[in-house]
C-alpha positions in Angstrom: 13.9 0.5 -31.7 13.6 -1.8 -28.7 10.2 -1.8 -26.9 11.7 -3.2 -23.7 11.7 -0.9 -20.7 15.0 0.8 -19.7 16.7 -1.0 -16.8 18.0 1.3 -14.1 19.5 -1.1 -11.6 22.4 -3.4 -11.3 22.1 -7.2 -11.5 21.1 -7.3 -15.2 22.7 -10.6 -16.2 20.0 -11.3 -18.8 20.8 -8.8 -21.5 22.7 -10.3 -24.5 26.2 -8.9 -24.4 27.7 -11.1 -27.1 29.3 -13.7 -24.9 30.2 -17.1 -26.3 28.1 -20.2 -25.4 29.0 -21.3 -21.9 30.6 -18.0 -20.9 29.2 -16.3 -17.8 29.5 -12.8 -16.4 30.9 -12.2 -12.9 28.3 -9.8 -11.6 29.9 -7.0 -9.6 26.9 -4.8 -10.3 24.6 -6.3 -7.7 25.4 -5.8 -4.0 24.8 -9.3 -2.6 26.6 -11.2 0.2 29.7 -12.7 -1.2 29.2 -15.7 1.1 26.0 -16.5 -0.9 22.7 -17.9 0.2 23.1 -20.1 3.3 22.4 -23.8 2.8 19.7 -23.8 5.4 17.9 -21.0 3.6 18.1 -22.8 0.2 16.9 -26.0 1.7 13.9 -24.3 3.5 12.8 -22.7 0.2 13.1 -26.0 -1.7 11.1 -27.8 1.0 8.4 -25.2 0.9 7.8 -25.7 -2.8 5.9 -28.9 -1.9 3.5 -26.7 0.2 2.9 -24.2 -2.6 -0.3 -25.7 -3.9 -2.0 -23.7 -1.2 -2.0 -19.9 -1.0 0.8 -18.5 1.2 -0.2 -17.0 4.6 -1.2 -13.5 3.6 -0.3 -12.2 7.1 3.1 -13.9 7.2 2.4 -14.7 10.8 5.3 -17.2 11.5 7.7 -14.9 9.7 6.6 -11.8 11.4 6.9 -13.6 14.8 10.6 -14.4 14.0 11.3 -10.9 12.9 9.7 -9.5 16.0 11.9 -11.6 18.2 15.0 -10.5 16.2 14.2 -6.8 16.1 12.5 -6.4 19.5 9.5 -4.8 17.8 5.9 -6.1 18.2 4.7 -8.3 15.3 1.7 -6.0 14.9 4.1 -3.2 13.8 5.8 -5.3 11.0 4.8 -5.6 7.4 6.4 -8.1 5.0 6.6 -7.6 1.3 7.9 -8.9 -2.0 11.3 -7.3 -1.4 12.0 -3.9 0.0 11.0 -2.1 -3.2 7.5 -3.6 -2.9 7.1 -2.0 0.5 8.2 1.4 -0.7 5.4 1.4 -3.3 2.8 0.1 -0.8 3.7 2.8 1.7 3.3 5.5 -1.0 0.1 4.1 -2.2 -1.2 4.0 1.4 -0.5 7.6 2.2 -0.6 9.3 -1.3 2.0 12.0 -0.3 1.9 15.2 -2.2 5.5 16.2 -1.7 8.4 13.8 -1.0 12.0 14.7 -0.1 14.8 12.5 -1.5 18.5 13.0 -1.2 20.8 12.8 -4.2 22.4 10.6 -5.2 20.5 7.7 -3.7 18.4 4.6 -4.5 16.2 5.3 -7.5 13.1 3.5 -6.2 12.3 6.2 -3.6 11.6 8.7 -6.4 9.8 6.1 -8.6 7.5 5.0 -5.8 6.6 8.6 -5.0 5.9 9.5 -8.6 3.9 6.3 -9.1 1.6 7.5 -6.3 1.3 11.0 -7.8 3.7 12.8 -5.5 6.0 15.7 -6.5 9.6 14.9 -5.7 12.1 17.4 -4.3 15.7 16.4 -4.5 18.4 17.5 -2.0 21.9 17.0 -3.5 24.8 16.0 -1.3 28.0 17.9 -2.1 30.6 16.2 -4.3 33.2 18.4 -2.7 32.2 16.8 0.6 32.4 13.3 -0.9 28.6 13.1 -0.8 28.6 12.8 2.9 25.1 13.7 4.4 25.3 16.8 6.5 22.9 19.2 8.3 21.9 21.0 5.1 19.5 18.1 4.5 17.5 19.2 7.5 16.8 22.6 6.0 15.0 21.0 3.1 12.3 19.6 5.4 9.4 22.0 5.6 5.7 21.9 6.7 4.8 21.2 3.1 6.9 17.9 3.1 4.8 14.8 3.5 7.5 12.1 3.5 11.3 12.0 3.7 13.4 9.1 2.4 16.8 8.4 3.7 19.3 5.6 3.2 21.8 4.5 5.8 24.3 3.5 4.5 23.6 5.4 1.3 23.4 3.6 -2.0 25.6 4.1 -4.0 28.2 5.8 -1.8 28.2 3.3 1.2 28.5 6.2 3.6 26.7 6.0 7.0 25.5 8.6 9.5 25.2 8.2 13.3 22.1 7.5 15.3 22.3 11.1 16.6 21.9 12.3 13.0 18.9 10.1 12.5 17.5 11.3 15.8 17.7 14.9 14.7 16.2 14.0 11.4 13.3 12.2 13.1 12.7 15.2 15.4 12.6 17.6 12.5 10.2 15.3 10.6 8.0 15.0 13.6 7.9 18.8 14.1 6.9 19.2 10.4 4.3 16.4 10.7 5.9 14.3 7.9 6.8 10.6 7.7 10.4 9.4 7.7 11.3 6.2 5.9 14.8 5.0 6.8 16.3 2.4 4.6 18.7 0.1 6.5 19.0 -2.7 4.0 22.8 -2.4 3.9 23.4 -1.5 7.5 24.0 -5.1 8.5 27.3 -5.0 6.5 28.7 -2.0 8.4 31.0 -2.5 11.4 29.1 -1.0 14.4 26.0 -0.8 12.3 23.8 -1.8 15.3 24.8 1.4 17.1 23.7 3.4 14.1 20.3 1.7 13.6 17.1 3.7 14.1 15.2 0.7 15.3 15.4 1.8 19.0 13.9 5.1 18.0 10.6 3.5 16.8 9.2 3.6 20.3 9.7 7.4 20.4 8.5 8.3 16.9 5.3 6.9 15.4 6.1 8.7 12.1 9.3 6.6 11.7 9.6 3.5 9.4 12.7 1.3 9.1 13.0 -0.7 5.9 15.1 -3.9 5.9 15.5 -6.8 3.5 16.7 -10.4 3.3 17.9 -9.8 -0.2 21.4 -8.5 0.5 22.6 -10.3 3.6 21.2 -13.7 2.7 21.7 -13.4 -1.1 18.0 -14.0 -1.7 17.5 -11.5 -4.5 15.5 -14.0 -6.6 13.2 -15.0 -3.8 12.2 -11.4 -3.0 11.6 -10.7 0.7 11.7 -7.5 2.7 10.1 -6.1 5.8 9.1 -2.7 7.2 9.2 -1.8 10.9 6.5 0.8 11.7 6.3 3.3 14.5 2.7 2.2 15.2 0.3 -0.6 14.7 -2.0 1.7 12.8 0.6 2.5 10.3 1.4 -1.2 9.8 -2.2 -2.0 9.2 -2.7 0.8 6.7 0.4 -0.3 4.7 -0.5 -4.0 4.8 -3.9 -3.1 3.4 -2.5 -1.1 0.5 -1.0 -4.0 -1.4 -2.2 -7.4 -2.7 -3.0 -10.1 -0.2 -0.3 -12.7 -1.2 2.8 -10.6 -1.7 5.2 -13.0 -0.1 5.3 -16.5 -1.5 5.5 -19.7 0.7 9.1 -20.4 -0.3 10.1 -16.9 0.5 8.4 -17.0 3.9 10.1 -20.3 4.7 13.5 -19.0 3.6 13.1 -15.9 5.8 12.3 -17.9 8.9 15.3 -20.2 8.2 17.6 -17.2 7.7 16.6 -15.6 11.0 17.6 -18.8 12.8 21.2 -18.8 11.5 23.4 -17.4 14.3 26.1 -14.8 13.6 25.7 -14.8 9.8 26.0 -11.0 9.7 29.1 -11.0 11.8 30.7 -13.7 9.6 29.9 -11.6 6.6 31.4 -8.4 8.1 34.6 -10.3 9.0 34.8 -11.6 5.4 34.0 -8.2 3.8 36.6 -6.2 5.8 39.7 -7.4 4.2 38.2 -7.9 0.7 36.7 -4.4 0.7 40.1 -3.0 1.6 41.8 -5.1 -1.1 39.5 -3.8 -3.8 39.7 -0.2 -2.6 43.5 -0.5 -2.7 43.5 -1.9 -6.3 41.1 0.9 -7.5 43.3 3.6 -5.9 46.5 1.9 -7.4 44.9 2.2 -10.8 44.0 5.8 -10.4 40.4 5.8 -9.2 39.0 8.1 -6.6 37.3 5.8 -4.0 35.0 6.6 -1.1 35.5 4.8 2.2 32.4 2.7 2.0 31.1 0.9 5.1 28.8 -1.4 3.0 29.4 -4.4 0.8 30.1 -2.2 -2.2 32.5 0.5 -3.3 31.7 3.8 -5.0 34.5 5.3 -7.2 35.2 7.8 -10.0 37.2 6.7 -13.1 38.1 9.0 -16.0 37.4 6.3 -18.6 33.7 6.4 -19.8 34.1 3.0 -21.5 35.0 1.1 -18.4 31.8 -1.0 -18.3 32.3 -2.1 -21.9 36.0 -2.9 -21.3 35.1 -4.9 -18.2 32.5 -6.9 -20.1 35.3 -8.0 -22.4 36.8 -9.6 -19.3 33.4 -11.1 -18.5 32.8 -8.8 -15.6 29.7 -6.6 -15.1 29.9 -3.4 -13.1 27.4 -0.7 -12.2 27.5 2.6 -14.0 26.1 5.3 -11.7 25.4 7.7 -14.6 21.6 7.4 -14.0 21.8 8.6 -10.4 20.9 12.2 -9.9 23.9 14.6 -9.7 26.3 11.9 -11.0 27.7 11.3 -14.5 29.4 8.6 -16.6 32.6 8.8 -14.6 31.0 7.3 -11.4 30.8 3.6 -10.8 29.9 1.1 -8.1 31.1 -2.4 -7.6 30.2 -5.1 -5.1 32.7 -6.8 -2.9 32.7 -10.4 -4.1 34.6 -13.6 -3.1 38.4 -13.5 -2.8 38.9 -15.3 -6.1 36.4 -13.1 -8.0 38.0 -9.9 -6.5 41.4 -11.1 -7.7 39.9 -11.6 -11.2 38.5 -8.1 -11.1 41.8 -6.7 -9.9 43.6 -8.4 -12.8 41.2 -7.1 -15.4 41.3 -3.5 -14.0 45.1 -3.5 -13.9 45.2 -4.6 -17.5 42.7 -1.9 -18.5 44.7 0.7 -16.6 48.0 -0.5 -18.1 49.4 -1.6 -14.8 51.4 -4.7 -14.1 50.3 -7.5 -11.8 
């Protein structure tokens, strides 16, 4: 029996899947920007290696200044971390909540971070009959006993968004019940009109609100690990910053983040590229008999009646994300990233062959 831990996320390109030497998998299981890491980001990270004999700036001062300018939030209310997941754990360690509310299905690290800090997790399932769209029933699960609420916009794995008015109501209910609200917007940059749905403008009204963002997805920096948390107050930021180790963001990651923020219109370029490619993949999935949600993110969530689809896809050297380990989902649910045009065509060809379709 293997002693290795069970992997619960996509992006596992390292497990031996019996490929021949020289063969590589097309990874549709990790939701990264199909345009890839910008050259300026890569070059900044490489240059920073020569500066890595010294410790990185533990306060990420230059990086936080760039984020502050981009987000319109004081640098004192920003905490940087070793990816968004690192900040989830640091937040839970800082506040040691007793009861945390998490929707289902959603990103697994919310629950794991809560349990890691000793919290009890309450799940609120979204209805499959309503295509897992968040609704007002979520508000009723927030009680005076609730210490922290996690919410993802757009949700992972569904790709569905809610309006800023929905978030406003959520923040008001959390404030009334004296609980923290952690809003994950790591994928909102991929959604058309995402800026109008962002909760960042609400930070000046709710000191119990936190907005989580990452460089990982938009700038395809998954291996560099860089995320940031926008806090409703300086006091919250200081408490969270003090809850983790001092040097959580490496010198190359800080340099890469600064370079990324100085690239104009990269998010808009990405959205323009995603729009047609997402529609193409959704069309192919529906053509082959899948039930597909209308995602606004850089991935698609669908139901397929073949439980062996991942294994069949690997035979075509394609890796997809089974959603069987998400709460309320089973082995018939899957998620795929939107990749480059060429890679999407290869996926379409493989899926049509598996489905017995021509083309």
